[in-house]
N, C-alpha and C positions, 0 to 999 in steps of 0.2 A: 834121659830122653830116649824114647824108642827110635831105633834107626829105621829109616824107610827110604825107598827110592822112587816113590810116586805118590801123589795125593789124588784121591777120588772123593768128590763132594756130591752130596745128595741134598735136595731141598726145594724150596719154592722159588718164586720170582726174585726174592732177595738173594738167592744163591745164583740164579740164572743171569742176573744183571739186567732185568727188564727196565726199559726206558732210558738206560744210560747213554745210548747213541742216537736217540730220536732226533736230537738237534743236528746230528751229522747226516742222518738219512734224509730228513725233511729239510734240505739245505736252502729251500726258498724262504725259510723263516729263520730268524735269529734264535739263539737258545732261549732268550727271554720270551720271545713270541711263542715258541713251542710250549713252554711251561704255562704261560698266561692263557693260551688257547685252551689247554686242557683244564685249567682251573675254571675258566668260563663255561666249559662244557659240563661242569659239575664236580670236577676233582676226583672222579672215579672213572674206571674203564667204561668207555661207551663206544658203540659201533660207529658213531659219526666220525670219530677221529680216524679209525682205520679206513673207512670208506672214502673220506674226503682227502686225507693227507698222504696216505700210502699209495700214491699214484704218480705217474711221470710229470704231472703238472707241478708238483712240489718237490719231487726227488729227481735229481739229475743223474744219479748213479744207476745206470741201466742194469747193472749186475744184481740189483735187488729185485728184479722181476724175472719171471720164468719165460720160456719161449712163447707163451701165449699172452704175455704182457701182464700177468697177474703177480701180485706181491708174493715174493718167495719167503714164507715164514721160516723155513728151515735155515735159509741164509741169514735172516735177521737174528735168529736165536744163536747161530754159530758165532756171529760177530760180537754180539753183546756178551757172550761168555768170555770173550777175549779180554774184557775189561772188568770182569767181576772178581770178587775177593779170592776165589780158589786160584786164579791165575797169579794174582799178586803175592799170595802166600807161597805158592810153589816157586816163584821167582826168587823169593828170599832164601829158600833152601836149595835152590839150584837143581830142582827135580821137575820132571814132566807132570802134567795134571790132566784129569778128566773131570769135566763138570756135567753131572747128571741132573742138575737142577732144572726145574721147569715151572713156568708161571702157573699158579693155581694149585700146585701139588701140595697135598697134605702129607702128614707123617706116614700114614699107611701106604700111600702111593710110593713114597721114598723107600720104605721097607721092602715093598714088592720089587722095586727096581734093584735094590741091593741083592735080594735073594735070587732074582733072575740072573744078575751078573755073576753071582757066585756059582750058580748051577751051570752056567755056560762057560766057565773058566776065564772070565774077564777080570777077576780080582786075584791078585797074586799074594804070596806069603809075606812080601815086604812092602805092601801098600799100606798107607795110612788113610783110613776112611773117616770122613767127617760128615755128620748129619747136622744140617741147620734146622733146629726145632721151630716149627712155624705155628700159626694160630690153629685153634681146634675146630673152627667152623667149616670143616671140609669133609667130604665123603669119598669113598673109593669103591669101585666095583669093576667086575670083568663081564663083558657081554658074552653072548653065546658063541662068539668066534675067538674068545680069549683076548679081546682088545681091551686095554686099560682105559678106564674113565675116572675122572677126578673132579667131580662137580663141587661147587661152593654152595653152602646152604642158602646164601643170599642171592644166588643167580640161577637162572633157569637152564642154562646150557649144560649139556652132557648128562642130564638125568634120563632115566628110562622113558619117562613121559612127563608132561606138565602136571598131570594129576598125581602121579607118584611123588613128584617134587613137593607139591602142595600138601599132600597127606603126610609125607615124611616130616616136613618142617613143622606141621601142626601137631604131630604126635611124637614120633621117635626123636626128632631133632630138638630135644629139650635140654635144659641145663645139665641134668644128671647124666644123660646118655653122652652128651658131648664131652663132659669131664671124664667119664669112664673111658671113652675112646682115647682121649689125650693121655690118660694115665697109663693104659696098657701099652700104647705105642711107645711112650717114653721108656717104660719098663722093658719092652722088647729090645730096644736099642741098648739099654743097659745090659741085658743078657748077652747081646752081641759083643759088648765090651769085654765081658768076662770070658766068653767063648773064644775070643781072639787074643787073649792076654794083653788087652789094652790097645789093640790096633784100630778099634772102632770107637770113636768119640763123638760127642754131640755138644751143642751149645745153643742157647736161646738167641736166634737170629733176629726175630722181629720184636720180641718183647722179653719179659723174664717170667720166672715162676709165679710171682705175685699177680701178674696181670693175666696169666692163663687161668688160674684157679681162684683169684681173689677179686677179679673185676666183675663180680656178679652182684646184682642189685638186690636179689631176694635174700633177706637176712636168715631165713629158715635153712638155707643151704649150708650155712656154716655150723649148724647143729646136727647135720646129717652124717650118716656113716660114709657117704660118698666123699664128703670133705675130709673125713679122717683117713680114708684110703688115699686120696690125692696128696695129702701131706707127706706120705711116704716117698713121693718122688722128688722131694725138695732138695735133697743133698746126695743124690746118687753119684757114685764115683765116675761114671761115664760122662757126666755133664761138666764141661770145662767152665769154671767160674770166672767170667769176664766182667770187668767194670763197664764195658761198652757193649751196646747192641743197637741194631737199627731201630729207631723209635718212630719212624715216619708213618708206616703203613696203617697201624691201628690206633696207636695211643699217643704218639708224639706230634703228629701232623695236626695243625690247626685247620680243620676243614672249613672254617668260616673265613679264612684269610682270602683276600682278593688279589694279593700279589705273590709272585713266586718266592720260594724259599731258597736260600743259597746252597743248602745241603741236599734238598730233595727235589725230585722231578715233579712235574705237574700232576701226575696221578699218584704221587706219594712215595715212589721208590727212591732209594738213595742214589745220589750222583756218584760218579767214578771216584771222586775224592773220598767219599765215605766208605766205599769198598776198600780203598787203600788203607784207611784207618782201621777197618775191621781186620784186614790182613796183618797189620802191624800188631794189633792186640792179640791175635791168635799166635803170631810168631813169638811174641814175648812170653806167652803162656807156655807154649810147647817147649821152648828151649830152657825154661826154668822149672818144669815139672819134675 
């Protein structure tokens, strides 16, 4: 096993710990009521939840609001990271941790954050870096001021314009382009693994290889050169082969369910107990590799 004195994690909402503490924040409702309300709103992120429930009427903890009485998103993110898998994994090894996960982040965004941290001296020679490989339906760009943007293909926020989003999804955002983007991003992380002598590793956090490249309904894709290319990312040495991954967000959650799930929050993210399971699986892998 590689010796390390800190863990740094990059990834999406599954790494950031989204939703895990909503039942604590919105303490006017029970945990069941929080999850049930989200399911009744459609089971996907919606502004109605943020607008109605992230306010003092439902949240008694005033430290969750800024001096102007607005919801403090930075504080929310900081607290949820305290109960996400990077923290539990670091605790098992007795080392500090940094969680750079962020809701909606794609693999390219995570790669950018890694390179930015490396360039600014925030990654040390004895750090263990873990990438949670997320779904491929995400985009990344930098605006004219160098500010990072990480839009989802399925949602209008953070795109340069509504028209750009519409045109991109209708043309460039096709199966072949999405799979190519996922392929080169996974390969890039694999190159980091070799460049750092194994100190950069990854694992499928939301799904697995089969569901990234084989959950495609068009049968002609599997006869294409793009599919042959994608197959090369199946068994890369940088990818930790786990028997467990979060199944809730895209493939495991029953979106037609009318009642909350014991393992997943109302918008589909894993509860704290599942983050602890993930940490245990990662721990067992790392000490036995």
